[in-house]
Residue, then its C-alpha position, 0 to 999 in steps of 0.5 A: m492478520e488479514v489486514i497485515d497480509h492485505l497490506l503486504q500484497t500492495p504492489e510496488v508502483p514505479a514513479p511517477i504515477p499518473l493522476v487525474q482530477p475529475k472533480v476537486f480531489w486527485e485520483y489515480a488514472d489507473a483504475s486498478l490503483e484507484n480501486r485499492s483499499a485506503g491502506q494500500k493507497l497510503l503505501i503506494r503514496m509513500g513511495p516504493q522505498n518507504a513502503r518497503i520499510i513499512k512492509a518489513k516492519l509489518r512482516d516482523f510484526r506478523a512473525e511476532i503474532v504467529n510466534k505468540k500463538 
């Protein structure tokens, strides 16, 4: 439940998202995005429209879990 709630708190970030390449890998230029969990970063990377779809499924899944208790 905590993980679902954590993922649902992922902000919707408008594109384009500024990136930097300090070494080999690209990173978010915004430290508040770069410091997020791997799951939240994945939701941000997939874009707002796809993230909304995933979040809707997570809400459905969470509701199912709550109703089973």
